[in-house]
N, C-alpha and C positions, 0 to 999 in steps of 0.2 A: 411540263409537270406541274400539275395544279398546285397553287400555294395553300398551305396550310398555316393558320395563324394560332399562336397560343394566346389564347384571350386571357386576360388578368382580369380576375373576379375582382368584384367589389372597386368598381371606379368611384373616385372622389367627384363631388360637386364642387365647383367654385362658385359660389353665391355672390353675384355682384349688386343685387338690388331685388326690388319686387315691383312689377308691373301687371295690373291687371288679375291680379291673385295668382300669378305664376312666377317661378324664379328666373332671373335672368344670369345665366351664367355659361360654363363650357360643358357641353356634350361630351362624356367620353368616347373616345374613338371607337367606331364600330359598334356603338350601343344598340341592342336590339329593340324591336318593335314590341318585344314582350317585356321590356323593361324601361318603360317610359318613367321620366321623374314624376316623384309624387307632387300634386298641385295643392294639397292641404297645409301648407307652410303656414307656421304661426312663430311669433317672437316668443324665444324662451330665453331668459335673461338678458343677455345683450347680443344674440344671434338668432337667426330663422332656421327651424327646421321642421320637418313633417313628423319626426320621432318624439317620443315622449321619454327623453334622457333621464337617468337617475339624477337626484341632487345630493344624495350622501351615500358613503360608503364605509363598508367595516374598517376599523383601524388596521393599518398596515396595508391596506389595498394598493397596488401601484397603478395610477390613473395618468393617462396622457391626454391632452385637450389636442382634438383634431384640428390641424391647420391647412391652410389653402393649399391644394395641390396633392395632399395625402391620399392613398389608395391602401386597402386592407393588404393587398399584395406587397406593396412597398414596406408597410409597418410591420409585417410578420417578418419580412427579410431583416429587418432593423432590430426588432425585439425577440424574435426567435431564431434568427440566422438562417431562415428557409422561407422563401416566399410561398411554397406549396403549403405551409402551415396556417395559411390565411383563414381556414374555416375555423380553428380554435380561437382566433381573435373575434370572429363572428360568433362562434357559440359562447364565448364569454360575455358577449353583450347583446343579449336577445332583445332588446328594444329597437334594435335596427332590424327592420322588417324585411328589407330589400338589400342584399349585399353589393347590388351595384351602386347605391346612392349613401354615401357618408357625407356629413355637413361640418364645415368648420365651426368651432366652438361647442360641439358636442364632445362629452367625456368618453374615454376609451379604456376599459380595465386590460392591461397588457400583461399582468403577471401571469405566469403559468400555473395552472390548477387543473388537477383530473377531475372531472365530474363523476361522481360514483355511479356505478351501473344502475343502482336501483332508482336513482334519482331520474335518468336517462329514461329507463322503462316507465316510471310513472307519469313523465311528461309526454312521452309517446303515446301512453294509454289516453290521456286527456284530449288528444288530439283525434281520437277515433270516435266517429259519431254512434250514439245508443241505437241499440237494435230497435228496428220499427220505423225510424226515421226515413221518408222516402228521399231519395237522392242525396243523403247526408246533410250536412248542415251549410253545404254550400262554401262559399269563399268567406264567411264569418265564421267558420270553425276555427279553433285555435291552431296556430302554426306549430309544425313539431319543431324539434331540433334539426339542425343541416344533417341531410342524410344524402348518399350517394344516390344518383338517378340512374345508375345501370351497373354494370360489371366491366372488368377490362377486356374479357373477351367479347363483349358487345361492340366494342370499339376495333379490338385488333383482330377478330375473325370475322368481320363483315366485309368492309371495303367501301369504295366512294365512287360518284358519279362524275364524271369529267368528260372531256372532248372524245367524241367517238375514235379519233385518230391519234389517242394518246401515245407518246414514242417513250421508250425506257431504254437507258443507256447500258443497262446489264441484264444479264439472263443467266440462267443455270445451263451450262454447255454440256454437261456430262456428270456421271456419278462413278464412283467406285465398281458399283454393280456392272458397269458395262465391260469391265475386264476380268470377270471371274470365270467367263466360258470360252473354250477353245476356238481358235480360228482355224478350220480345217481346208481354208482354201489353198489350192495347189498341192491336195495331198490325195489326188485321185478321185474326188467326188465332184461330178458335174454340178454345177451351181451352187456348191457350198461357199461360204463365206458370210461375210458381215455385210447387211443393209443398213440403211438409217432412215428415220422419220421423222415426225413431229414430237415423238416422245423418246428420242434416243435410238440406239442400236437396236437392231431386231435381236441379237444374241444377248442382250442385257439379262441379268438375273433377277433384277428387281425394277419394276415401272414405278410403283407407288412409293414414294420416300417419305420418311417420317423423322422424327426426333433422333438424333444420334447418326444418322445417316451422313456420308461426307460425300460432298458435290464439288464441282468444278465451274469457277465462274469465268465467263469469256471477257477478258480485258482486266488490267492492271491499274492504269491511270487512276490516281487519286484513292486508289484503294489502302486501307491501313488495317493491320492486325488488329483483332477486336471489334472493328465497326459491325454494327447490325444492318440488316437489310429486310425489308419485308418482301416475301413472295407474292407477286401479283400475277392474277390470270384474267383477260379481258374476257368479259361475258357478253350478254345480249345489249340492244339498244333499249333505253328507258323512255318511253313516250308520254307525253301529257294525256291524261286518261279522257279529256274533254276535246282537245284539239287535235290531238294525233302527232303534235310536233315533237322532234326528237329533242328532249332535254340532255341527254348524254348518254355514254356507255357506261353500265355497271362493270367494275373493275373489282373482282373478288379478292380477298387476302386468304392466302393458303396457310401461312406461317411466317418463320422468320429463320433467317441464316445469320452465323456470325463467321467473319473473316478469320481464319486462322493463320494463313500465310500467304505472301504474295510473290508470284514468279515473274519473270520478265513479261509474259504476255497473257498470264491467266492467274488465278488465285484458288486457293483451296479453303473451303468452308465447310462448316457444320451446321445442320439444321438443329436449332435449340428450342423451337417452338412450332407446334403443330396444330392447324385447326382442321385442315383436310390434307389429303396427300398431295404433296408436290411432285412435279415432274420435270424431267430434261425438257428444256425449252421454256419454261415458265419466267416471267420476267422479275426483276429486282428493282426495288426503290429504296432509297435510304429510310430507315425506321425512324420515326418521330414520336417520342414520348406524348401521350396525351392522357392527362389525369382525367379520371372520371368527374364530371362536374358535379357539384352538390348544391342543394337548395332546400329551404324549409317548405314542406309540402302543406298545403291548406286542402280542405274539401273540394271536390269535383263541382263545378259551376251548377247552380240549383237548374233542374229542369224546368223550374216556373219563371226563369229569368234570361232566356236566349236572347243571343243577338239578334238584329233584324236579318231578313232576307237580303237587303239590299246591301249589306256589311260583307255579304259572303260572296257576291257576285265576282269579285276579283281577288277572293282570299286564296291563301296557299292552299294545296291539296296533299293528300296521300299519294306518293308517286308510285309505290310499290314495295316489295322486299324482294332481297337478293335470292329468297328461295323459291320465288315465283307463287306463294301461297295466295290464295282468293279471300279466303275468310280469315282475318286477322283478330287477335285479342290482346289481353293482358300479359306482358311479358315478351311480345314479338318485337323484333327490330325492323324497321321501315326506313325509307327514304321520302323527304318531302321536297317540294319543287322550290325550296328557297335556301339562299347560301349566303355566303359572306358578302357577296354583292348587293344583296338585299338587307343587309344589317344584321342578320341572325348570328347569334353567339351560342356557344355550349352553355347549357343550364336553362334556356329558354323553355318555357313550358306554353303548351298551346291545347286549349279546348278543342274536341273533335266534335264536328256537326255534320248531320245527314239533312241535305234539303229535302223538302217535303213539297207536296202538291201546292199550288197557287192558293193563297188564302189561308194556309197553315203555317205555325212557326217553325224555324228550323229544330231541329232534334238533337238534344245532347245525347252522345253515344259515348263519349271516353276522352282521355285525357292523355298527352304524350309529352315527352321532354326530349330537346336536342343533347346529343351526346358529342357529336363531331361535325365540324363545318368545312365544307369546299367551297368554292367560287360560286358554283351554280345550283347545288342541292346539298342537302344536309342528313345526316343520319340521326335517327331518333328511336326512342323507345317507347312503346304503349305502356303508361303507368296504371291504367285503370280503363275498363271497358264496361258499359253497361249492357251493351248488345255486340253482335260481331260488326266488326270495322272492314270497310272494303275500300279498294284503290278509288280515288276520287272523292273521298269523303274530304270536307272542307274543315279549315283550321282557322282559330281565332286566337291572337295572344291573350294569354290569361292575364287578367287585371292584378295588381300586385295587392 
């Protein structure tokens, strides 16, 4: 089963010194190519930082000085009692422009305060380019407050790309609907009775199972009442659009079941979330909660400042979508051919490029953000598209 990593946002930087204009320190485990450490460090007071931290605070403000080894994840757990509230810390300290990098000696406002809705709306409006600005204001456009890069269903109703021969320990072996029709075998009707197939018994009263339907799970080892499992269906192979090599198989998520009770050799479960119809024979894997990543959005990369053609030669590519769509655009969920083994993490943002004929610069066509990561590929959502986006379009990590 492919591993899933819960990436801790806002990894801390431990700065040991300065050499040739760069920071000597520890990189966060699994740091993505899209979140390289800033290089514009400068001495502020008695420490080095790339940010512009405030030097004064209103009376009564609770301020913590960042220490070596701190992360926003751990500090949210310490001050708010829940590490998943790290975006609140980030929101309270807007001078931190990249949540992956915080610096010892910088101040951190840690008191809980609710930002008025009108303030959020005005700040978001300030981040939108004025009408008539071709291509927006690019990376120099003011960053918005942290915002979700997608929705839960983008993650839980999509799937993953993994080994073509991925195995699963559990599957849906039957449903209550398999036992609602009479068995006429042995009652004078030649050929009558029950058959069975990939999707359960031929006499079943319902094939497409959805929320509220009761199903039976084959096996009981390790199962506990209340445990959640994702319903998985193996789909087609996904190949690299240029080389044709198999990157992996696409496994689609159908929904989620919850174990109600466990018997000696099986378990009773209920479908509690449905993306598409589940069927007898579908596989199950333990449900792993994955919070939707957040990021401060900035403008699409300027069309007048694309990366070089050479930089895109070995660049990541749009691998495809689980729906098989050819023409993709804003709001579509896709897979890219980079995963955890390549250092990709949820929240990474990439500019989407299209290669042009020799002598012409690559064309900026859009932007996407990584939502979920597996070893060999990642799930991403297209945040913005200037033109239709196609399988094979190239990706470049967006500068911070």
